[in-house]
C-alpha positions in Angstrom: 48.6 168.0 43.4 50.9 165.0 44.4 50.8 161.3 43.1 51.4 158.7 46.1 52.2 155.7 44.6 51.7 152.2 46.0 54.3 149.5 45.9 53.2 146.2 45.8 56.0 143.5 46.5 59.0 145.9 45.1 57.4 146.9 42.5 55.8 149.7 40.9 52.0 149.3 41.3 49.8 150.3 37.9 47.4 152.2 40.9 47.7 155.9 42.5 46.5 157.3 45.4 45.9 161.1 44.5 46.9 162.7 47.5 45.2 166.3 47.2 43.6 168.8 49.4 40.4 168.5 47.9 40.1 164.4 48.6 42.0 164.5 51.9 38.5 167.2 53.3 36.5 165.0 51.3 38.2 161.5 53.6 38.3 163.8 56.6 34.7 164.8 55.9 33.2 160.9 55.3 35.2 160.1 58.7 32.9 162.1 61.1 30.0 160.9 59.2 31.0 157.5 59.5 28.5 154.8 61.6 30.4 151.9 61.8 33.8 151.0 63.2 35.1 148.6 59.6 33.8 151.8 57.9 35.6 154.2 59.8 39.0 152.2 60.2 39.0 152.4 56.0 38.8 155.3 55.9 41.6 155.7 58.7 43.4 153.9 56.7 44.0 155.8 53.5 43.7 159.0 55.6 46.8 158.3 57.3 48.3 157.0 53.8 47.1 160.8 52.3 48.4 162.9 55.1 51.3 161.7 56.2 52.3 159.0 54.1 52.3 156.6 56.7 53.6 153.2 55.3 51.5 150.5 55.1 53.4 148.3 57.8 52.9 151.8 60.4 48.9 152.4 59.4 48.9 148.3 59.9 50.1 148.3 63.6 47.9 150.8 64.3 44.6 149.9 63.0 45.4 146.3 63.8 45.8 145.1 60.6 47.5 142.7 58.8 49.9 144.5 55.9 48.3 142.5 52.8 44.6 143.8 54.4 46.2 147.7 54.0 47.7 147.2 50.5 45.1 145.7 49.2 42.5 148.6 50.6 45.2 151.3 49.2 44.4 149.9 46.0 40.4 149.0 45.8 40.8 153.0 46.5 43.1 153.1 43.6 40.6 151.7 41.8 37.4 151.6 42.9 37.3 155.5 44.4 34.8 156.3 47.3 33.3 153.3 46.6 35.0 151.2 49.0 34.0 152.7 51.7 30.3 151.8 51.3 29.9 148.7 52.8 26.4 146.7 52.6 25.9 146.0 55.9 24.3 142.4 57.0 20.5 141.2 58.3 17.5 140.8 56.7 15.3 137.3 56.2 17.8 135.5 54.5 16.1 132.3 55.2 12.4 133.1 55.3 9.6 130.2 54.1 7.5 133.2 53.0 7.4 137.0 51.9 5.7 138.9 54.9 3.1 139.9 52.4 2.3 136.2 51.8 2.9 135.0 55.7 -0.1 138.3 55.9 -2.0 136.4 53.4 -1.6 132.9 55.3 -2.5 134.4 58.7 -5.7 136.4 57.6 -8.0 133.4 58.1 -7.2 133.3 61.9 -6.7 136.6 61.9 -10.3 137.1 61.4 -11.4 134.4 63.8 -9.8 135.9 66.3 -11.5 139.6 65.9 -14.9 136.8 65.7 -14.0 136.3 69.4 -12.8 132.6 68.7 -9.1 130.9 70.0 -6.4 131.0 67.7 -4.5 127.9 68.7 -0.7 127.3 68.2 -0.4 124.2 66.9 -3.4 124.8 64.1 -1.4 127.4 62.2 1.7 125.2 63.0 -0.5 122.5 60.7 -1.2 125.1 58.4 2.1 126.1 58.1 4.0 123.0 57.3 0.4 122.0 55.0 1.8 125.1 53.1 5.9 124.5 53.4 5.3 120.7 52.6 8.0 119.7 55.7 8.2 120.3 58.8 9.4 123.8 60.9 9.6 124.3 65.2 6.7 125.8 67.0 8.8 128.8 67.8 8.9 129.1 63.9 5.1 130.1 64.3 4.9 132.4 67.6 8.0 134.6 65.0 5.0 134.7 62.3 2.8 135.4 65.0 4.9 138.4 66.6 6.1 139.3 63.3 2.6 140.5 62.3 1.8 142.1 66.5 -0.2 139.2 67.4 1.3 137.9 70.9 -0.9 136.6 72.9 -0.1 133.6 75.0 -3.0 131.9 77.5 -1.2 129.5 80.4 -1.0 126.2 81.1 -4.4 124.8 83.1 -1.7 122.9 85.0 1.6 122.4 85.3 2.9 119.2 83.4 4.7 118.2 86.7 1.7 118.7 88.5 0.6 115.6 91.3 -2.3 115.1 91.5 -2.2 112.9 94.6 0.2 115.3 95.9 -2.5 118.3 96.0 -4.7 116.2 98.2 -3.3 115.2 100.6 -1.9 118.8 100.7 -5.4 120.2 101.0 -5.8 117.6 103.9 -3.0 118.8 106.3 -4.3 121.5 109.6 -2.7 124.7 109.0 -1.0 126.3 111.7 -3.7 128.1 113.0 -2.5 131.9 113.6 
């Protein structure tokens, strides 16, 4: 079993990385199953150190990282082991106004009205939503809410907002080309 001591600013660090065959095999298998680029690079960072004993400068150059980032990664791997590679993915609804269940409960009366043949008007839903939250929200918030609950049917406007009735009437009075 070979131990690689990680040097930091010329001194010896307290932790070390074990460079034995089982460690290399585990890292190689994990590299094959990596889903994200960041996870892949983290594994490469340790694997290059363990397999060929590359320096932090060489690894940084290969990965496009700073030397300090490589040293931090080696130090974390020595302390935490394979947990370093488990990256929490971003996502989720961090700025939600209501949970999905609360939204479904809020929309229930409106959906019942629609099931009975009524028309849903977004401005009415928006007013109820704002009353429940106690603050104003954008109209797009309500459309996204409806979309999340598989309700997406927008009726067309009755007329274009820039329509000119006088111009339309004048156009109707002009003779056709008579083909």
